[in-house]
C-alpha positions, 0 to 999 in steps of 0.5 A: 500500500502506497504511503501518502506522504503529503497527508502524513506531513499535514498530520505531523504539522498539525500535531506540532502546531498543537503542541506549540499552542499548548506550551504558549498557553501554559506559559501565559497562564502559569502562576507567578508563584511557580515562576518564583519557585523555579527561580529559587531552584535555579539559584540553588542549582547555580550556587551549588555548582560553585564551591562554597569557600569561606571568606575568613581563614579557618582559624578565625572560626570559633575555637569552641561552641560560642556561648550566648550567656558570655555574649550577653556580657560582651554585648552589655559592655561593648555594644549596648551604648549604640545598639540599645540595652537589649538587641531588640531595642536597636535597629537590627531586624530579622530581615537584616540578620537573615540576609547575611551569613554569620561569617559576613556579620563577624567580618563587619564586627571585626573590621567595621562596615564603613557606615558608622560601625567601628572595628573591634579587632583590637578590642575583642578576641575572636571568641568574644566577637562570636559570643556577642554575635550569636547572642544578638542573633539568638535574641532577635531571631529567636531560639528555644530555651533549654528544658522548654516545651518548645525545644522538646517539640522541635527535638521531636520534629527534627528527630522524626524527620531529619535525624535519620540523616543528620543525627540527633546531635546534628553531626551528620551521623544519622543511620543513613549517613554511610550510604549517602554521597555526599554525606549529610550536613554536619551542623556543628561544623562552623565552616559550613553552618556559619557560611550560609545565611538563614535565607539560604538555609530556608531555601535549602530546606524548602527546595532541597539541595541539588545532587544530594540526598537532601529532599524538598520539604515544602508542604510535606505533611507528618501525619504521625505528629499532625503538622505541615512543613509550611513556611512557618515550620521551615523557619522554625527548623532554621532556628533549631538548626542554628542552635547546633552552632551555639551554647546557652550556658557559660563556657567552662573556659570563661567560667574558669577565667572568671574564677581565676580573676576573682581569686586574684582580686581576693588576694590583692593581685590585679594582674 
């Protein structure tokens, strides 16, 4: 049987034109929200391709877990005269703190920012800067106090959904970590946690991380505990993850230093 090539061409052309018409209609009616989500995913892909290099040397990251208890004292002595008796009294906002990484904020405190913020590199030690910075961030962005009901609830949420990869202590040592490449994030590793802004962490939890086992959590539902990973819950997770990067108690080194100073004072030694 002879093939009528003219008829075949007309059929294929009509199919092709129909597909073009459908694609054009979809692009015109697509939701702006979907467009924004697509852009954020593309941004995550492009930034993941690039190597995430710290802006400061490794030896400028904290020598130990910063203490917001110590940071409160450093803030009162060196920062309150400009920023207010408490951080919330000043001009710092959640939006501002979320937009920059702790690493970038450390650089501003250490070297000044050229906009009225003086340099503290000759006044405060590295660890004092980190203590004060973590205190300010915790006070403005929020945190979950030790032994609180809020912390207990977030422990349950993180433990039931994230700890299988990241571990209950956030050290990337969950039951599945050995079978994953790359391995899950270790939230206690300062070079990783402090080089990312809160906005970045929010996007990574929302959309997942390309070429890793980190899935997108946006609008997932935990039916066992009856909650949804909506915008508010993801911000709560960002706050929770940040707590792997600081302590709420005085560091033992700071406590020992204070006891030594008190002892010297008691025996009349000032140096």
